[in-house]
Every structure is written in C-alpha cells, then in structure tokens.
C-alpha positions as CSV (number, residue, x, y, z in Angstrom):
1,M,-49.5,7.5,13.1
2,A,-46.3,10.0,13.9
3,I,-43.1,9.4,11.7
4,V,-40.0,8.9,14.3
5,R,-36.7,9.9,12.6
6,R,-33.7,9.4,14.3
7,I,-30.5,11.2,14.1
8,S,-26.9,9.9,15.0
9,F,-23.7,11.5,15.3
10,S,-20.6,9.5,14.6
11,R,-17.2,10.4,14.8
12,R,-15.2,10.4,11.3
13,V,-11.7,9.9,12.3
14,V,-9.0,7.8,11.3
15,D,-8.3,5.6,15.0
16,H,-4.1,5.4,14.0
17,V,-3.9,3.1,17.1
18,T,-6.3,0.4,16.1
19,D,-5.1,0.9,12.4
20,E,-1.3,-0.3,14.0
21,L,-2.4,-2.9,15.9
22,V,-4.0,-4.4,13.1
23,A,-1.2,-3.8,10.8
24,V,1.4,-5.9,13.5
25,L,-1.4,-8.3,14.5
26,S,-1.8,-8.8,10.8
27,D,1.2,-10.9,10.2
28,G,0.0,-13.8,11.9
29,E,2.9,-14.1,14.9
30,T,2.2,-13.9,18.2
31,Y,3.4,-11.4,20.5
32,E,3.0,-10.4,24.4
33,F,1.8,-7.4,25.3
34,K,5.4,-5.3,25.7
35,A,6.7,-6.2,22.3
36,L,3.3,-5.6,20.7
37,F,3.4,-2.1,22.3
38,M,6.4,-1.6,21.3
39,K,5.9,-1.8,17.4
40,V,2.7,-0.3,17.4
41,Y,4.6,2.7,18.9
42,E,7.4,2.8,16.7
43,G,4.6,2.6,14.0
44,L,3.0,5.3,15.0
45,K,6.2,7.6,15.8
46,L,7.2,7.0,11.9
47,K,3.6,8.0,11.5
48,N,3.7,11.1,13.5
49,A,0.5,10.2,15.1
50,V,1.9,9.8,18.8
51,S,0.2,11.8,21.1
52,G,-0.5,12.1,24.8
53,G,2.9,10.4,26.1
54,E,3.8,6.9,26.1
55,E,2.0,5.9,29.1
56,M,-1.3,7.2,27.8
57,L,-0.7,5.4,24.3
58,R,-0.1,2.2,26.1
59,L,-3.3,2.8,28.0
60,R,-5.0,3.2,24.9
61,S,-3.3,0.3,22.9
62,Y,-4.4,-2.2,25.9
63,E,-7.9,-0.7,25.8
64,K,-8.7,-1.4,21.8
65,L,-6.3,-4.8,22.2
66,Q,-8.9,-5.9,25.3
67,Y,-11.6,-4.5,22.5
68,L,-10.3,-6.5,19.3
69,A,-10.1,-9.6,21.9
70,N,-13.6,-9.4,22.7
71,R,-15.0,-9.1,19.3
72,G,-12.8,-12.3,18.6
73,L,-10.2,-10.6,16.0
74,V,-7.5,-11.5,18.2
75,E,-6.7,-14.5,19.9
76,K,-5.5,-14.1,23.6
77,K,-3.4,-16.5,25.4
78,G,-2.4,-15.9,28.9
79,K,-0.4,-12.7,28.0
80,S,0.1,-13.2,24.1
81,Y,-1.9,-11.8,21.3
82,R,-2.4,-13.3,17.9
83,G,-4.6,-11.6,15.2
84,L,-7.2,-13.8,13.9
85,K,-9.1,-14.1,10.3
86,G,-11.5,-11.2,9.9
87,L,-9.0,-8.9,11.8
88,S,-8.8,-6.2,9.0
89,E,-12.5,-5.7,9.4
90,A,-11.7,-3.8,12.4
91,T,-9.6,-0.7,10.4
92,S,-10.9,2.7,9.8
93,I,-11.0,2.4,6.1
94,N,-13.2,-0.8,6.8
95,K,-15.5,1.4,9.8
96,F,-15.8,4.3,7.4
97,A,-17.6,2.3,4.7
98,R,-20.2,0.8,6.9
99,I,-20.8,3.9,8.1
100,D,-21.4,5.5,4.3
101,A,-23.6,2.1,3.6
102,A,-25.8,2.4,6.5
103,A,-26.1,6.4,5.7
104,S,-27.1,5.7,1.9
105,A,-29.2,2.7,2.6
106,A,-31.3,5.1,5.3
107,A,-31.1,8.3,2.7
108,A,-32.9,5.2,0.1
109,G,-35.3,3.9,2.2
C-alpha cells in the first residue's frame, strides 16, 4: 500500500485589510459601507499599510467584508454591516495559530 503525502503551501502574510475591518467592526456599532471604508482607510494609512490606491483598496475591503458576512461573522442588513460574536477569529494572528496547530498535528501524526 502506497503512502500518499500531501504537501500544501500557505501564504504567511499578515492581512492588514481584514485585521482593520475586524478592529473597526469589533466595537459593536453598525456602519454603512462608505463610513466603514473611511474608518478602515484611515486606520491603514496610520499603519502605512495602504498600497494599490484607494479604489483598489475599496474593492479589496468590500470583497473581504462580503467574505466575513458569508462566514457568519458580520451581519449584513441592506447596506449596513455589524460585527458579530466570534469576529476576532478572522484576524491574521488566529489564522497563523490554526496553521501552526495543523502543521504540528500533522508532524506528530
């Protein structure tokens, strides 16, 4: 019986846009996308993490916000968004922790 070994690659890059979306939505307030994006944009400018221009950042922010809504971490009502319980699980720190746990479990097993 042959042993099948799967090798996968995961990018270990901090996702500043998702992290900033989580930071803004974690306060429990409801935002329309325009106001939410302005807060995210200002936060990213302070961290010097803005690249690709404002319009590209707006598109990336909207895409990531829809992904969070589809995962059930953000509530979408019409054009308004509100963070839900468990939203902090979407940060890069938690993502890296899950990857490390999976890698160490695979190495042990």
